[in-house]
C-alpha positions as CSV (number, residue, x, y, z in Angstrom):
1,M,-51.6,-123.2,63.2
2,E,-49.2,-126.2,63.2
3,L,-50.5,-129.5,62.2
4,S,-49.1,-130.9,65.7
5,S,-50.4,-128.1,68.0
6,R,-53.7,-130.0,67.6
7,V,-53.4,-133.3,66.8
8,G,-49.9,-134.5,69.2
9,T,-46.7,-135.0,67.5
10,H,-47.9,-138.2,66.0
11,T,-48.4,-136.3,62.5
12,A,-46.0,-138.2,60.1
13,F,-49.5,-141.7,59.9
14,L,-51.4,-138.0,58.1
15,P,-50.3,-136.4,55.9
16,Q,-52.5,-136.5,53.3
17,I,-55.7,-135.2,55.9
18,K,-56.7,-131.7,55.7
19,I,-56.3,-129.7,58.8
20,S,-60.1,-128.5,58.6
21,C,-60.7,-132.3,58.4
22,I,-58.8,-133.0,61.7
23,L,-60.2,-130.0,63.0
24,K,-63.8,-130.8,62.6
25,I,-62.3,-134.5,63.9
26,M,-62.7,-132.8,67.3
27,A,-65.1,-130.1,66.9
28,H,-67.7,-130.0,70.2
29,I,-71.2,-131.4,68.5
30,K,-73.9,-128.9,70.0
31,V,-78.1,-130.3,69.6
32,K,-80.2,-127.5,69.6
33,T,-82.7,-129.1,71.4
34,A,-79.7,-130.2,74.0
35,E,-78.9,-126.7,74.5
36,D,-82.4,-126.0,75.6
37,I,-82.5,-127.7,78.5
38,L,-78.6,-127.4,79.2
39,D,-79.3,-126.1,82.7
40,K,-82.6,-126.4,83.8
41,S,-83.9,-127.9,86.6
42,F,-86.5,-130.5,86.2
43,E,-88.1,-131.7,89.3
44,V,-88.8,-135.1,90.4
45,L,-91.1,-136.3,93.0
46,D,-91.8,-133.3,96.1
47,K,-88.5,-132.0,96.3
48,G,-86.3,-133.6,93.8
49,F,-84.8,-132.7,90.0
50,V,-82.4,-134.1,87.8
51,R,-80.4,-131.3,85.6
52,L,-78.5,-132.7,82.5
53,V,-75.2,-129.9,83.1
54,D,-72.8,-131.6,80.0
55,Y,-73.3,-133.3,76.8
56,M,-70.7,-134.6,75.1
57,G,-71.8,-135.7,71.2
58,G,-75.0,-136.4,70.1
59,D,-76.4,-138.1,66.7
60,A,-74.1,-136.9,64.9
61,R,-70.9,-139.1,67.1
62,I,-72.5,-142.0,67.2
63,V,-72.6,-141.7,63.3
64,Q,-69.5,-140.2,63.1
65,A,-67.9,-143.2,64.9
66,A,-69.5,-145.6,63.3
67,R,-68.1,-144.2,59.9
68,V,-64.7,-143.2,61.0
69,S,-65.3,-140.1,59.0
70,Y,-63.3,-136.9,58.9
71,G,-66.0,-135.2,57.6
72,E,-70.2,-133.6,58.6
73,G,-73.5,-133.3,56.3
74,T,-72.0,-136.2,54.5
75,K,-74.9,-138.7,54.3
76,T,-78.3,-137.9,55.3
77,V,-80.4,-137.7,58.4
78,R,-82.6,-141.5,56.8
79,E,-79.3,-143.0,56.4
80,D,-78.8,-141.5,59.6
81,K,-80.7,-143.3,61.0
82,A,-80.8,-146.1,59.2
83,L,-77.8,-146.5,60.8
84,I,-77.9,-146.1,64.3
85,D,-81.0,-148.0,64.0
86,Y,-79.5,-151.1,62.7
87,L,-76.2,-150.6,65.1
88,L,-78.7,-150.0,67.9
89,R,-80.9,-154.0,66.5
90,N,-77.4,-155.9,66.0
91,K,-75.5,-154.7,69.8
92,H,-72.5,-152.5,68.2
93,T,-72.9,-151.0,71.2
94,S,-68.9,-149.7,70.9
95,P,-70.7,-146.3,68.9
96,F,-73.1,-145.8,71.5
97,E,-70.4,-145.2,74.0
98,Q,-69.3,-142.3,72.4
99,V,-72.0,-139.9,74.0
100,I,-71.6,-139.3,77.8
101,F,-73.8,-137.3,79.7
102,T,-73.6,-135.5,82.6
103,F,-76.7,-135.1,85.8
104,H,-77.1,-133.1,88.6
105,V,-79.8,-135.3,90.4
106,K,-81.2,-134.8,93.6
107,M,-83.4,-138.2,95.5
108,P,-84.1,-139.4,98.7
109,I,-82.0,-142.2,99.7
110,F,-83.7,-145.1,99.1
111,V,-83.7,-143.7,95.8
112,A,-79.6,-142.7,95.2
113,R,-78.9,-146.7,96.4
114,Q,-80.9,-147.9,93.7
115,W,-79.1,-145.4,91.5
116,I,-75.6,-146.9,92.2
117,R,-76.5,-150.3,91.6
118,H,-75.1,-149.5,88.4
119,R,-71.9,-148.8,88.6
120,T,-71.2,-148.1,84.8
121,A,-71.6,-145.2,86.0
122,R,-69.4,-142.5,88.0
123,L,-70.6,-140.0,90.7
124,N,-69.8,-137.6,93.1
125,E,-72.9,-137.9,96.1
126,I,-72.9,-134.9,98.4
127,S,-71.0,-136.4,101.7
128,G,-73.1,-136.1,105.4
129,R,-68.9,-135.8,106.4
130,Y,-68.4,-132.5,105.3
131,S,-71.2,-130.4,104.6
132,V,-74.8,-129.9,107.0
133,M,-78.0,-132.2,105.7
134,N,-80.9,-130.2,104.4
135,D,-84.1,-131.0,106.4
136,E,-85.9,-132.1,103.1
137,F,-87.3,-135.9,103.6
138,Y,-89.2,-137.1,101.1
139,L,-93.2,-138.0,101.4
140,P,-95.3,-139.8,99.3
141,N,-98.7,-137.9,97.9
142,P,-101.6,-139.7,99.3
143,N,-101.7,-142.1,95.6
144,E,-98.6,-143.3,95.9
145,V,-99.5,-144.8,99.7
146,R,-98.6,-148.6,98.6
147,T,-99.9,-152.2,99.7
148,Q,-97.1,-154.9,100.1
149,S,-97.8,-158.2,96.6
150,K,-99.0,-160.5,98.2
151,N,-96.8,-162.0,94.8
152,N,-93.9,-160.1,94.9
153,K,-91.5,-159.4,98.4
154,Q,-89.5,-156.6,96.4
155,G,-92.5,-154.4,95.6
156,S,-95.6,-153.5,96.0
157,S,-99.7,-154.6,95.6
158,S,-101.8,-151.5,92.9
159,E,-104.6,-152.6,94.9
160,D,-106.2,-148.8,95.8
161,I,-105.5,-148.2,99.7
162,D,-108.1,-146.3,102.3
163,P,-107.5,-142.7,101.8
164,E,-108.0,-142.8,105.8
165,L,-105.2,-144.9,105.5
166,A,-103.1,-143.2,103.6
167,M,-102.6,-140.2,105.5
168,K,-102.1,-141.6,108.6
169,V,-99.3,-143.7,106.9
170,I,-98.2,-139.5,105.3
171,E,-98.6,-138.2,109.0
172,A,-96.3,-141.4,110.8
173,L,-93.1,-140.5,108.3
174,K,-93.6,-137.2,108.9
175,Q,-93.5,-136.8,112.5
176,E,-90.8,-138.9,113.0
177,Q,-88.7,-137.5,110.3
178,T,-89.0,-134.0,111.8
179,S,-88.4,-135.8,115.2
180,L,-84.9,-137.1,113.7
181,Y,-84.0,-134.2,112.3
182,T,-84.7,-132.0,115.9
183,N,-82.3,-134.6,116.8
184,Y,-79.1,-134.7,114.4
185,K,-79.5,-130.7,114.9
186,G,-79.3,-131.0,118.4
187,L,-76.0,-132.8,117.3
188,I,-74.5,-130.5,115.5
189,A,-75.2,-127.5,118.5
190,N,-73.9,-129.3,120.7
191,N,-70.6,-129.9,118.3
192,I,-70.6,-133.5,118.2
193,A,-68.8,-134.7,114.4
194,R,-71.2,-134.2,111.7
195,E,-70.0,-138.0,110.4
196,L,-71.3,-139.7,114.3
197,A,-74.8,-137.3,113.9
198,R,-76.0,-138.1,111.0
199,I,-76.3,-142.0,110.9
200,N,-79.8,-142.0,112.3
201,L,-81.0,-140.0,109.0
202,P,-83.9,-142.0,107.3
203,L,-83.5,-143.2,103.9
204,S,-85.9,-140.3,102.9
205,L,-83.5,-137.9,103.6
206,Y,-82.9,-136.3,100.4
207,T,-78.9,-136.3,99.0
208,E,-77.6,-135.0,95.2
209,M,-74.9,-136.2,93.8
210,Y,-73.1,-135.7,90.3
211,W,-73.5,-138.7,87.6
212,Q,-71.5,-139.2,84.4
213,I,-72.7,-142.5,82.1
214,D,-72.4,-143.6,78.6
215,L,-76.0,-143.4,76.6
216,H,-75.2,-147.3,75.7
217,N,-75.1,-147.7,80.2
218,L,-77.7,-145.3,80.3
219,F,-80.5,-147.7,78.0
220,H,-79.4,-149.8,80.3
221,F,-79.9,-147.6,83.3
222,L,-83.8,-146.2,81.0
223,K,-84.7,-149.8,80.3
224,L,-84.6,-151.4,83.8
225,R,-85.6,-147.5,86.1
226,M,-88.2,-147.7,83.3
227,D,-89.9,-151.0,83.2
228,S,-93.9,-151.2,85.2
229,H,-92.2,-153.3,87.7
230,A,-89.7,-150.5,89.0
231,Q,-90.0,-148.4,92.1
232,Y,-92.3,-145.6,90.9
233,E,-89.6,-143.7,93.4
234,I,-86.8,-144.7,90.9
235,R,-89.5,-145.1,87.6
236,V,-90.2,-141.0,87.2
237,Y,-86.5,-139.7,87.3
238,G,-85.8,-142.0,83.9
239,E,-89.2,-141.0,83.1
240,V,-87.4,-137.8,83.0
241,M,-84.2,-138.6,82.1
242,A,-85.6,-140.5,79.2
243,E,-87.1,-136.5,77.4
244,I,-83.4,-134.9,77.5
245,V,-81.6,-138.2,76.3
246,K,-84.6,-137.7,73.2
247,A,-83.7,-134.4,73.4
248,V,-79.5,-134.9,72.9
249,S,-79.9,-138.1,71.1
250,P,-83.6,-138.5,69.5
251,L,-82.5,-140.5,66.4
252,A,-81.1,-143.6,68.7
253,Y,-84.0,-143.4,71.3
254,Q,-86.3,-143.6,68.6
255,A,-84.3,-146.6,67.8
256,F,-84.1,-147.5,71.5
257,E,-88.2,-147.8,71.8
258,E,-87.4,-150.1,69.2
259,H,-85.7,-152.7,70.6
260,I,-85.2,-151.8,73.9
261,L,-87.8,-150.5,75.6
262,N,-90.9,-151.8,73.6
263,G,-88.7,-154.9,72.4
264,Q,-88.9,-158.4,73.8
265,R,-86.8,-161.9,74.0
266,F,-87.5,-164.7,74.0
267,S,-85.7,-167.9,75.5
268,E,-84.9,-171.6,73.4
269,D,-87.5,-173.0,75.3
270,E,-90.2,-170.0,74.0
271,L,-89.0,-169.6,70.7
272,E,-89.8,-173.4,69.4
273,L,-93.0,-172.6,71.4
274,I,-94.4,-170.1,68.8
275,L,-92.8,-171.8,66.1
276,A,-94.8,-174.4,66.4
277,S,-98.2,-172.8,66.9
278,L,-97.0,-170.6,64.7
279,D,-99.0,-170.9,61.3
280,K,-96.1,-170.1,58.8
281,D,-98.6,-169.5,55.7
282,K,-100.5,-166.3,57.1
283,F,-96.9,-165.0,58.9
284,L,-95.3,-164.8,55.2
285,A,-98.7,-163.1,53.5
286,N,-98.7,-160.6,56.8
287,L,-94.6,-160.0,56.6
288,R,-94.5,-159.2,52.5
289,K,-98.0,-156.9,53.4
290,S,-96.0,-155.0,56.0
291,E,-93.6,-151.6,56.2
292,L,-90.8,-153.2,57.3
293,R,-88.2,-153.2,54.5
294,K,-85.8,-156.0,52.9
295,T,-83.4,-156.1,55.2
296,R,-86.2,-155.8,58.3
297,R,-87.7,-158.7,56.9
298,Q,-84.8,-160.9,56.0
299,E,-83.0,-160.2,59.6
300,L,-86.5,-161.2,61.2
301,L,-87.4,-164.4,58.7
302,A,-83.4,-165.1,60.2
303,K,-84.4,-165.0,63.8
304,L,-86.9,-166.6,63.2
305,D,-85.2,-169.5,61.1
306,L,-87.6,-169.8,58.4
């Protein structure tokens, strides 16, 4: 096989690279834990699911992109983990964009409308103009019937609701869904255009889409949608997708949990207040006893200007 047949016509710039190295550069990275769940549907809510259709790369691709390496196995897992951790905590995000996920997801339309606010992804959604929509609507379980929060205009309260009232709410939703879908099917039966017949269908109707996103932007999605303030119905999708990310890029997900999901950032005023209240000697003593690596300790001291 000629080199040009694998890497194009611009081979004059690579005279010293062996063909075996080129093949390694272009090789598809397979992750066993990801292969085990490929095309497997994970149920979400009452009728939804998340399915990993395809993925490209994994932890090895992040490391490879960061090192611009031509070979495999040049570093240990420990060194790879340290590099990925360093990249994420210092916001060197481009290597994470090398890892791509393609999901097939099914969710209620009101969840989809929140979902597509993340405009860094590519998607294709089922169309009610071309397809007759299925009789599938989301109904919350009684434990997820919530009252409006008194302090948050866009959120719900965590207070318990009367079980009898919860069942009345669910029954009212179900009756209206049944009525609207019956009318929809009647319009379809009378040869009314699908694009018109669908317009009264409610937000609780289930839709489906293919959704493709890179790991850097998927981490941003998960940070927002797994937050305790996110709506329950989208939060559970985020939790399922997080498990899929763990299967594809476990080292990257571990760094995400450490520095983004469970980390915090402070404003200038907040930081000044913390520093003014800090017992410097006690802090330094605790830092010396901590399990943080030397470089991490130095970074922390620099953050606090100590």
